[in-house]
Residue, then its C-alpha position, 0 to 999 in steps of 0.5 A: m544919403f551916400y557918403g563915399t566916393i563917386d567911384g564907390l557909388i558907381s561900383a555899388v550901382l554896377t554890382m547891384k543884384l537884380l531879380l527879374i520875373e517875366d513869363n514872356p521868354t522873348l522879353a525875359h531874354w532881351l531884358a536879361k541880356m541888356l541888364e547883363q551887358e550893363s554889368f548887373a548881377l541877375d537872376a531870372g524866373q518865369d512865375g510866382d513859384d520861381a520868385d518865391q523860391l529865389l526871394r527866400t534863398n537870395h538877397y536882391d537890391v531890386v526886383l523887376l516884376d511883370l504884371n499878372v505873373p502866373k502862380l502869384s496871388 
């Protein structure tokens, strides 16, 4: 439950940090561009190794993970 103001809620949502893991470069580029235009902070990787490294060193509010990601067991 959120107990702040509407402006605070909007600010919190707009500053969410996302991790995108997508091995299709065209789709990853399109998704990243769209998310960045909506003012999300975004890191992106192409495979399980990238995801592992980024998740160990950063905090994310949301992880967008492709199905059947290479190098992910």
